[in-house]
C-alpha positions as CSV (number, residue, x, y, z in Angstrom):
1,M,-169.9,-69.1,-50.0
2,K,-167.4,-71.7,-49.0
3,P,-166.2,-73.6,-52.0
4,I,-164.8,-77.1,-51.5
5,T,-161.8,-77.1,-53.9
6,T,-159.4,-79.8,-54.9
7,S,-156.6,-77.6,-53.5
8,L,-158.4,-77.4,-50.1
9,M,-158.6,-81.2,-50.0
10,H,-154.9,-81.6,-51.0
11,E,-154.0,-79.1,-48.2
12,L,-156.1,-81.0,-45.6
13,S,-154.5,-84.3,-46.7
14,H,-151.0,-82.8,-46.4
15,R,-151.9,-81.6,-42.9
16,A,-153.2,-85.1,-42.0
17,V,-149.9,-86.6,-43.2
18,V,-147.8,-84.5,-40.9
19,S,-150.3,-84.7,-38.0
20,V,-149.6,-87.0,-35.1
21,R,-153.2,-88.3,-35.3
22,G,-153.1,-88.8,-39.1
23,R,-156.2,-86.6,-39.5
24,S,-157.1,-83.0,-40.2
25,N,-160.5,-81.3,-40.5
26,F,-162.0,-78.2,-42.0
27,N,-165.2,-77.0,-40.5
28,L,-167.9,-75.5,-42.8
29,H,-170.3,-74.7,-39.9
30,P,-169.7,-71.2,-38.5
31,Q,-169.7,-72.2,-34.8
32,L,-169.7,-75.3,-32.6
33,S,-173.3,-74.5,-31.5
34,D,-174.6,-74.9,-35.1
35,P,-177.5,-77.4,-35.2
36,V,-175.8,-79.2,-38.2
37,Q,-172.1,-79.9,-38.0
38,R,-170.5,-80.2,-41.5
39,F,-166.9,-80.6,-42.2
40,L,-164.2,-82.2,-44.3
41,N,-162.1,-84.8,-42.5
42,A,-158.8,-85.9,-44.1
43,I,-157.7,-89.2,-42.7
44,E,-154.6,-91.1,-43.7
45,P,-154.0,-94.9,-43.6
46,G,-152.8,-95.9,-40.1
47,S,-154.9,-93.3,-38.3
48,Y,-156.7,-94.9,-35.3
49,V,-160.3,-93.7,-34.7
50,R,-161.4,-95.3,-31.4
51,P,-164.8,-96.9,-31.7
52,H,-167.4,-94.5,-30.4
53,R,-171.1,-93.6,-30.5
54,H,-173.0,-90.4,-30.3
55,G,-175.4,-91.4,-27.6
56,N,-176.2,-88.5,-25.3
57,P,-178.5,-87.5,-26.9
58,P,-178.5,-90.1,-29.7
59,R,-177.3,-88.5,-33.0
60,W,-176.9,-89.7,-36.5
61,E,-173.7,-89.1,-38.6
62,L,-173.3,-89.1,-42.4
63,F,-170.0,-89.8,-44.2
64,V,-169.5,-89.0,-47.9
65,V,-166.2,-89.9,-49.5
66,R,-164.7,-87.1,-51.6
67,H,-161.3,-88.6,-52.3
68,G,-159.7,-91.9,-51.6
69,A,-161.3,-94.9,-49.8
70,A,-162.4,-95.8,-46.3
71,V,-164.0,-98.6,-44.3
72,I,-166.8,-97.9,-41.8
73,L,-167.6,-100.5,-39.2
74,L,-170.8,-100.6,-37.1
75,L,-170.4,-102.6,-33.9
76,D,-172.6,-104.0,-31.1
77,D,-172.1,-103.3,-27.4
78,D,-169.6,-106.2,-27.2
79,G,-167.4,-105.1,-30.0
80,V,-168.7,-107.5,-32.6
81,V,-168.9,-106.1,-36.2
82,D,-172.6,-105.8,-37.3
83,E,-171.9,-104.1,-40.6
84,R,-168.9,-103.2,-42.8
85,V,-169.2,-100.6,-45.6
86,E,-166.4,-99.7,-48.0
87,L,-166.6,-96.1,-49.2
88,D,-164.6,-95.5,-52.4
89,T,-164.7,-92.6,-54.9
90,G,-164.3,-95.2,-57.7
91,G,-166.6,-97.8,-56.1
92,A,-170.3,-98.5,-55.8
93,V,-170.7,-96.9,-52.3
94,R,-169.9,-93.2,-51.9
95,A,-171.8,-92.4,-48.7
96,A,-173.1,-94.0,-45.5
97,E,-175.3,-92.8,-42.7
98,I,-174.5,-94.1,-39.2
99,P,-177.7,-94.5,-37.1
100,A,-178.0,-92.6,-33.9
101,G,-176.4,-94.2,-30.9
102,V,-174.6,-97.0,-32.8
103,W,-170.9,-97.9,-32.1
104,H,-168.7,-97.2,-35.1
105,T,-165.2,-96.5,-36.4
106,V,-163.7,-95.4,-39.7
107,V,-160.3,-96.2,-41.2
108,A,-158.7,-95.0,-44.4
109,R,-157.8,-97.5,-47.1
110,A,-155.9,-95.1,-49.3
111,P,-153.6,-92.1,-48.9
112,G,-155.3,-88.7,-49.4
113,T,-158.7,-89.9,-48.2
114,V,-161.1,-87.0,-47.5
115,L,-164.6,-87.5,-46.1
116,F,-167.3,-85.0,-45.9
117,E,-169.1,-85.5,-42.6
118,F,-172.5,-84.2,-41.4
119,K,-173.9,-84.7,-38.0
120,E,-176.4,-83.2,-35.7
121,G,-175.1,-80.4,-33.5
122,P,-174.3,-78.7,-31.4
123,Y,-170.8,-80.0,-30.9
124,A,-169.8,-80.3,-27.2
125,P,-166.2,-81.6,-27.0
126,L,-166.6,-83.1,-23.6
127,S,-169.8,-85.0,-24.3
128,D,-170.0,-85.4,-28.1
129,K,-169.3,-89.1,-28.0
130,D,-168.9,-92.2,-25.8
131,F,-165.8,-94.2,-26.4
132,A,-165.9,-98.0,-26.3
133,A,-164.3,-99.2,-23.1
134,W,-163.1,-102.4,-24.9
135,A,-160.9,-100.5,-27.3
136,P,-157.6,-98.8,-26.6
137,T,-157.3,-95.0,-26.2
138,E,-155.6,-93.0,-28.9
139,G,-151.8,-93.3,-28.5
140,D,-151.9,-96.8,-27.0
141,P,-149.1,-99.0,-28.4
142,M,-151.8,-101.4,-29.6
143,C,-153.5,-98.9,-31.9
144,P,-151.6,-99.9,-35.1
145,H,-152.8,-103.5,-34.5
146,W,-156.4,-102.4,-34.1
147,V,-156.2,-100.4,-37.3
148,R,-155.1,-103.5,-39.2
149,R,-157.9,-105.4,-37.5
150,F,-160.4,-102.8,-38.6
151,L,-159.2,-103.1,-42.2
152,A,-159.7,-106.9,-42.2
153,A,-162.8,-107.1,-40.0
154,M,-166.0,-108.5,-41.4
155,P,-169.5,-108.9,-40.0
156,G,-169.2,-111.3,-37.0
157,S,-165.6,-110.4,-36.2
158,R,-165.2,-109.7,-32.5
159,L,-162.9,-106.7,-32.1
160,A,-163.1,-106.7,-28.3
161,D,-161.2,-110.0,-28.2
162,Y,-158.4,-108.7,-30.3
163,R,-155.1,-108.0,-28.5
């Protein structure tokens, strides 16, 4: 048994705070080849998650907020926001499934945000996702601007034009 405790989530959040990426995860699946990947992902405000999709082969992804709050954006091929969902442990929406092959990003709205993620496996680090060519790579000086844009974006917003 692998209990998901409050202390585990606090530890992950602490690791995310001190991480360069502002994120830390804890895998529940025993190996990367498992057919269902399931893990906790602590993400702090300011962490940039480059828009991506799981497209080869197309795979779905499910986010369940366990602590804090986050925004998930679904985007079209041109970087226009199709949908925005706010996950919040104290709000109306606690989980959201991303359809297979759809561009998306996630951004924390509160310190100590922890998401429980499920997605189809196996996990192949070199081919797990396609990154949007219109968005900066992690570490780019523009990433903080993009994070702020993600937080403010609504359906119809064109992120690809943001510089």
